C-alpha positions in Angstrom: -34.6 5.2 9.7 -32.4 5.9 6.6 -30.3 3.2 5.2 -26.8 2.9 3.8 -25.1 -0.2 2.1 -21.4 0.0 1.4 -19.8 -2.3 -1.0 -16.1 -2.6 -0.9 -13.5 -5.2 -1.5 -11.3 -4.0 1.3 -12.6 -3.4 5.0 -11.6 -3.9 8.7 -9.9 -6.0 10.0 -7.5 -5.3 7.1 -5.1 -2.1 7.4 -4.9 0.5 4.9 -5.9 4.1 4.1 -9.0 2.9 2.0 -10.1 0.5 4.9 -9.6 3.2 7.7 -11.6 5.9 5.6 -14.4 3.4 4.8 -14.4 2.5 8.5 -14.6 6.1 9.8 -17.2 6.8 7.1 -19.6 3.9 8.3 -19.0 4.5 12.0 -19.6 8.3 11.6 -22.7 7.9 9.6 -24.1 5.3 12.0 -23.6 7.8 14.8 -25.8 10.3 12.7 -28.6 7.9 12.9 -28.2 5.9 9.7 -28.4 2.2 9.6 -25.1 1.1 8.0 -24.2 -2.3 6.4 -21.1 -3.4 5.0 -21.0 -5.7 1.9 -17.3 -6.9 1.4 -14.8 -9.6 0.8 -12.9 -12.1 3.1 -10.1 -10.1 4.4 -6.8 -10.8 2.7 -4.9 -7.4 2.1 -2.0 -6.9 2.0 -0.6 -10.3 2.4 -2.6 -11.9 -0.4 -4.2 -14.7 1.6 -7.4 -15.0 3.5 -7.1 -14.3 7.2 -7.3 -17.0 9.8 -11.1 -17.5 10.8 -12.2 -16.5 7.4 -10.9 -19.5 5.2 -12.7 -22.1 3.5 -16.1 -20.2 3.4 -17.9 -18.7 0.4 -20.1 -16.3 2.7 -20.3 -15.4 6.2 -22.0 -12.8 8.3 -20.6 -11.0 11.4 -21.2 -7.8 13.3 -18.4 -5.3 13.9 -19.0 -2.1 15.9 -22.8 -2.7 15.8 -22.8 -2.8 11.9 -23.7 -5.8 9.9 -20.9 -7.1 7.8 -21.4 -9.6 5.0 -18.5 -11.3 3.5 -18.3 -13.0 0.2 -15.4 -15.2 -1.2 -12.8 -13.8 -3.6 -9.5 -15.1 -5.3 -6.8 -13.6 -3.0 -3.5 -12.3 -4.5 -1.0 -9.5 -3.9 0.9 -10.4 -7.0 2.4 -7.8 -9.2 1.4 -10.0 -12.2 -1.7 -8.6 -14.0 -3.5 -11.9 -14.3 -3.8 -12.7 -10.8 -4.6 -9.2 -9.8 -7.3 -9.2 -12.5 -8.6 -12.5 -11.1 -8.8 -11.0 -7.7 -11.1 -8.1 -8.9 -13.2 -10.2 -11.1 -13.8 -12.9 -8.6 -15.2 -10.4 -5.9 -17.2 -8.5 -8.5 -19.0 -11.7 -9.3 -19.5 -13.0 -6.0 -20.9 -9.8 -4.5 -23.8 -10.1 -6.8 -25.0 -12.9 -4.5 -25.9 -10.1 -2.1 -28.8 -8.9 -4.5 -31.7 -10.4 -2.5 -30.4 -9.0 0.8 -29.9 -5.5 -0.8 -33.4 -5.7 -2.1 -34.9 -6.7 1.1 -33.0 -3.8 3.1 -34.2 -1.3 0.6 -31.2 1.0 1.0 -31.5 4.7 0.3 -27.9 4.6 -1.0 -25.4 2.1 -2.1 -21.8 3.5 -1.6 -19.5 1.6 -4.0 -15.8 1.7 -3.4 -13.5 2.2 -6.4 -10.9 0.9 -7.3 -11.4 -1.9 -8.3 -13.1 -0.5 -11.2 -15.0 -3.6 -12.0 -16.7 -3.4 -8.6 -18.6 -0.3 -10.1 -20.3 -2.4 -12.7 -21.6 -4.8 -9.9 -22.6 -1.7 -8.1 -24.6 -0.4 -10.9 -26.4 -3.7 -11.4 -27.4 -4.0 -7.7 -28.3 -0.4 -7.4 -30.6 -0.8 -10.4 -32.0 -4.1 -9.1 -32.8 -2.7 -5.8 -33.6 0.7 -7.0 -31.1 2.3 -4.5 -29.2 5.5 -5.4 -25.5 4.6 -6.1 -22.7 6.7 -4.8 -19.4 6.0 -6.4 -16.6 6.5 -3.8 -13.3 7.0 -5.7 -10.0 6.7 -3.9 -7.8 6.4 -6.9 -8.3 7.2 -10.6 -8.3 4.0 -12.5 -7.2 3.1 -15.1 -5.0 6.4 -15.1 -3.2 5.4 -12.0 -2.5 1.9 -13.4 -1.0 3.5 -16.4 1.2 5.9 -14.5 2.7 2.9 -12.4 3.2 1.0 -15.7 0.8 -1.8 -14.8 -1.2 -1.2 -18.0 -0.2 0.2 -21.4 -2.0 2.8 -23.3 -3.8 0.3 -25.6 -7.0 -1.7 -26.1 -7.5 -2.9 -22.7 -6.8 0.7 -21.3 -9.4 2.2 -23.5 -11.9 -0.4 -22.4 -11.1 0.6 -18.9 -11.6 4.2 -19.6 -15.0 3.5 -21.1 -16.1 1.7 -18.0 -14.9 4.5 -16.0 -16.7 7.2 -17.8 -19.8 5.1 -17.8 -19.7 4.8 -14.0 -19.2 8.5 -13.6 -22.3 9.2 -15.8 -24.8 6.6 -14.2 -23.8 7.2 -10.6 -26.1 9.3 -8.5 -23.2 10.9 -6.6 -19.5 10.8 -6.9 -17.1 11.0 -3.9 -13.6 11.8 -4.4 -10.6 12.1 -1.8 -8.8 15.0 -3.5 -9.6 18.1 -5.6 -7.7 16.5 -8.6 -10.0 13.4 -8.4 -13.0 15.9 -8.4 -11.8 17.9 -11.2 -11.1 14.8 -13.3 -14.5 13.5 -12.7 -16.2 16.9 -13.5 -14.2 16.9 -16.8 -16.6 14.1 -18.1 -19.6 16.4 -17.5 -20.4 14.4 -14.4 -22.7 16.3 -11.7 -23.1 16.0 -8.1 -19.5 15.7 -7.1 -18.4 15.9 -3.5 -15.0 16.2 -1.9 -14.7 13.6 0.9 -10.9 13.6 2.2 -9.5 11.0 4.3 -9.1 13.5 7.2 -8.1 12.3 10.5 -9.6 11.9 14.1 -7.2 13.9 16.2 -8.7 12.8 19.4 -7.2 9.3 18.8 -3.8 11.0 19.0 -4.2 13.6 21.7 -3.3 11.5 24.6 0.0 10.2 23.1 0.9 13.7 21.5 0.7 15.4 24.8 3.2 13.2 26.4 5.8 14.4 24.1 8.0 11.4 24.9 10.4 11.6 22.0 13.3 9.3 21.5 16.8 10.4 22.6 18.2 10.1 19.1 16.7 12.4 16.4 14.3 9.9 14.4 12.2 9.7 11.4 9.2 7.3 10.9 7.5 5.7 7.9 4.4 3.9 8.6 2.3 2.6 5.6 2.4 0.2 2.5 5.7 -1.1 1.4 5.0 -0.9 -2.2 6.5 0.1 -5.6 4.8 3.5 -5.7 6.4 4.4 -2.2 9.9 3.6 -3.1 11.2 3.0 0.2 13.9 0.5 -0.6 15.3 2.8 -3.0 15.6 5.7 -0.1 17.3 3.2 2.1 19.7 2.4 -0.6 20.5 5.9 -1.5 20.7 7.6 1.9 23.0 6.6 4.8 21.1 7.7 7.9 24.0 6.7 10.2 26.2 9.4 8.7 23.4 12.0 9.1 23.1 10.8 12.8 19.5 10.1 12.3 17.5 7.1 12.8 14.8 5.7 10.4 12.2 3.4 11.5 9.7 1.6 9.2 6.3 0.0 9.9 4.2 -1.7 7.3 3.8 -4.5 4.9 3.4 -5.1 1.2 4.9 -6.3 -2.1 8.4 -4.8 -1.3 8.8 -6.2 2.3 11.0 -9.0 1.4 13.2 -6.7 -0.7 13.5 -4.5 2.3 14.4 -7.2 4.8 17.1 -8.6 2.3 18.7 -5.0 2.0 18.6 -4.5 5.7 20.2 -8.0 6.5 23.2 -6.8 4.3 23.3 -3.3 5.4 22.7 -3.6 9.4 24.8 -0.5 10.1 22.7 2.2 8.5 20.5 3.1 11.5 17.4 1.8 9.7 15.1 -0.3 11.6 12.1 -2.4 10.4 9.4 -3.3 13.0 7.0 -5.1 10.8 3.2 -4.1 10.6 1.2 -2.6 13.1 -2.7 -2.3 13.4 -4.6 0.8 12.9 -5.2 1.2 16.7 -1.5 0.9 17.6 -0.6 3.7 15.3 -1.6 6.7 17.5 0.6 5.4 20.2 3.6 4.5 18.2 4.3 7.4 15.7 4.2 10.4 18.0 7.4 9.2 19.7 9.4 10.0 16.5 10.7 13.4 15.5 9.2 13.5 11.9 7.8 11.3 9.3 8.7 10.6 5.8 6.0 10.3 3.1 7.4 9.4 -0.4 5.8 8.9 -3.8 7.9 7.7 -6.6 6.0 9.4 -9.3 3.0 11.8 -9.4 -0.2 9.8 -9.3 -2.8 12.0 -10.3 -5.4 12.5 -7.6 -3.6 10.7 -4.9 -3.0 12.3 -1.5 -1.5 9.7 0.9 -3.5 9.3 4.1 -0.1 9.2 6.0 -0.1 12.9 5.7 -3.2 13.3 8.0 -1.9 11.0 10.4 1.3 12.9 10.6 -0.6 16.0 11.2 -2.5 14.5 14.1 0.6 13.1 15.7 2.3 16.4 15.5 4.9 15.1 13.1 6.7 17.6 10.6 6.7 15.8 7.2 9.5 15.2 4.8 7.5 14.8 1.5 9.2 13.4 -1.7 7.0 13.6 -4.7 4.6 15.8 -6.5 0.7 16.6 -6.8 -1.9 17.9 -4.5 -0.2 16.3 -1.3 2.9 18.5 -1.9 0.6 21.6 -2.3 -1.1 20.9 0.9 2.2 20.6 2.9 3.6 23.7 1.5 0.2 25.8 1.9 -0.1 25.0 5.5 3.8 25.0 6.2 3.7 21.3 7.6 7.2 20.1 6.6 9.8 20.1 3.9 9.1 18.8 0.2 11.4 17.6 -2.5 11.0 16.0 -6.0 10.5 12.4 -6.4 13.8 10.5 -6.5 15.7 13.7 -5.6 17.7 12.0 -2.9 20.1 14.8 -2.3 17.5 17.3 -1.6 15.6 14.8 0.6 18.8 14.0 2.5 19.3 17.9 3.1 15.9 18.3 4.2 16.0 15.3 6.7 19.2 16.7 8.3 17.3 19.6 9.6 15.8 17.0 12.3 19.2 17.5 14.2 19.8 21.2 13.7 16.4 23.2 13.3 14.6 22.6 16.8 12.6 26.0 16.5 11.5 25.3 12.9 10.5 21.7 13.9 8.7 23.1 16.7 6.7 25.7 14.5 5.9 23.0 11.9 4.8 20.6 14.6 2.2 23.1 15.9 1.2 23.8 12.2 0.4 20.1 11.9 -1.6 19.8 15.0 -3.6 23.0 14.0 -4.3 21.7 10.5 -5.5 18.3 11.6 -7.9 19.9 14.1 -9.1 22.8 12.3 -8.9 22.0 8.5 -8.6 18.2 7.9 -10.8 16.9 10.8 -12.4 13.6 9.8 -15.6 14.4 12.1 -16.0 17.6 9.9 -15.7 15.5 6.6 -18.4 12.8 7.9 -20.7 15.7 9.2 -20.5 17.3 5.7 -21.2 14.2 3.9 -24.1 13.4 6.1 -25.8 16.7 5.5 -25.1 16.1 1.7 -26.7 12.8 1.7 -29.7 13.9 3.9 -30.3 16.8 1.5 -31.1 14.6 -1.4 -33.6 12.4 0.7 -35.3 15.5 1.9 -35.3 17.1 -1.6 -36.8 13.9 -3.3 -39.6 13.7 -0.7 -40.4 17.3 -1.3 -40.2 17.2 -5.0 -42.7 14.3 -4.9 -45.0 16.1 -2.6 -45.2 19.0 -5.1 -45.5 17.1 -8.2 -48.4 15.2 -6.7 -50.1 18.5 -5.9 -49.5 19.8 -9.4 -51.0 16.7 -10.9 -54.1 16.7 -8.8 -55.0 20.4 -9.5 -53.5 20.7 -12.9 -52.1 24.1 -11.9 -49.4 25.6 -9.6 -50.4 25.1 -5.9 -47.4 26.9 -4.7 -45.9 30.3 -5.7 -42.4 31.5 -5.1 -43.9 34.2 -2.7 -45.4 31.6 -0.5 -48.8 32.5 -1.4 -51.4 29.5 -2.1 -53.9 30.6 -4.8 -57.5 29.3 -4.3 -58.8 26.3 -6.1 -61.1 26.8 -9.0 -64.0 28.7 -7.7 -62.4 29.4 -4.4 -60.6 32.5 -3.3 -57.0 32.7 -2.3 -56.5 31.7 1.2 -53.3 34.0 2.0 -49.9 33.2 2.8 -49.0 30.0 4.6 -45.8 28.1 5.3 -45.2 26.1 2.1 -42.4 24.4 0.2 -40.7 26.7 -2.3 -39.1 25.6 -5.5 -35.7 26.2 -6.4 -33.5 25.4 -9.4 -30.1 24.2 -8.1 -26.9 23.6 -10.0 -28.0 19.9 -9.9 -31.6 20.2 -10.9 -34.8 20.8 -9.1 -34.9 20.9 -5.5 -37.8 21.6 -3.2 -36.3 22.1 0.2 -38.3 24.5 2.5 -35.5 27.1 2.1 -32.2 27.1 0.4 -30.2 26.8 3.5 -31.9 23.3 4.3 -30.0 21.9 1.3 -26.3 21.6 0.9 -26.5 22.7 -2.9 -26.3 26.1 -4.2 -29.7 27.5 -5.6 -31.3 30.4 -7.6 -34.9 31.1 -7.7 -36.9 28.7 -10.0 -38.5 30.7 -12.9 -42.1 31.1 -12.5 
């Protein structure tokens, strides 16, 4: 059985886009026959404190969904201050190295390493080199570029050092996964090979039961369910738009750095038809958000490569999307006609768009169906995992076949297999005619020795004889 180890600082029972995507990846690959193990930290996101049941421990082992999960201590923090955040990243990047002997013993075929945090990639390189496992770098956000765009780091000495680490990780990883086309283009701009687009996607089956009920609220309503952070700007939207004057309710679910600021605003503005419900778990989302009329997905500024996972959830829930921001997410919404878009902080246009919830029933129904179709046919998470499984398997087959071909070449000092499938006789022997053999192909990513090009996920052209 082929084995995969996933190294990530964030994982279930934490809630978030990266956590959900990694869990679905792990569970999906397990269903395809992989033995999957998770190496992660003590859960602490997004509150910045280690969860009950995990405190006062340096290491613990548990089994979640029939997968072994090994956890190591870290310095917990959700502070916006750079120093605590850096300590948070460094601490786990160091403690995860304690898993070296375990990784060596398991003999993983692949080590999938989550980035950000960028420093964890260095630990992944050390562990993959120590255990001779292929490292797969899974990039959810482009660091340090995203940090600079958010104003968390300036374009100086530290930023350039992080850029050097980023480029080194791209060069030395065996495979690079990206959640958006922008991320893939960024990676390939550094001449990195073997990139693979692995979107968040969504499992529509989790929403189907609740979507079919069509149990909408009596009053037109918009929902936001996600991180309450600086990049989302939810408090600014609440300040700029009076939902009561539009006759539309705005319901908010989530937690994060701006939670207290939101609660303070709502305490002094109780009559704006804005309702904060706190945080809900991943398992509750399919039952909660389909009851609303539409969803709001904002980004304060364009974060290159970022595609909010809430877009996919809204698709599966059949919720037309009001998107405020730029980038690839906006292009997806416009291309598949999933809702209405506006520029970041353009509150007037956003307000005019959201007023459609009360007045454009037919248009809402059309976009609702477009969302459901896109979730099922285009952005299915099952299809994403299936393609990833095939891609990873192709390199395992290729490696084994290349080894066999090279052994035969070494043992006879002459080509054993020709592209036409004929096997020449050994010295002093006659040719033995056509037999089913491996053919060599030169792919865009190097030599491949699959039986036929269709067995491999890569594009091939005949290897020159």
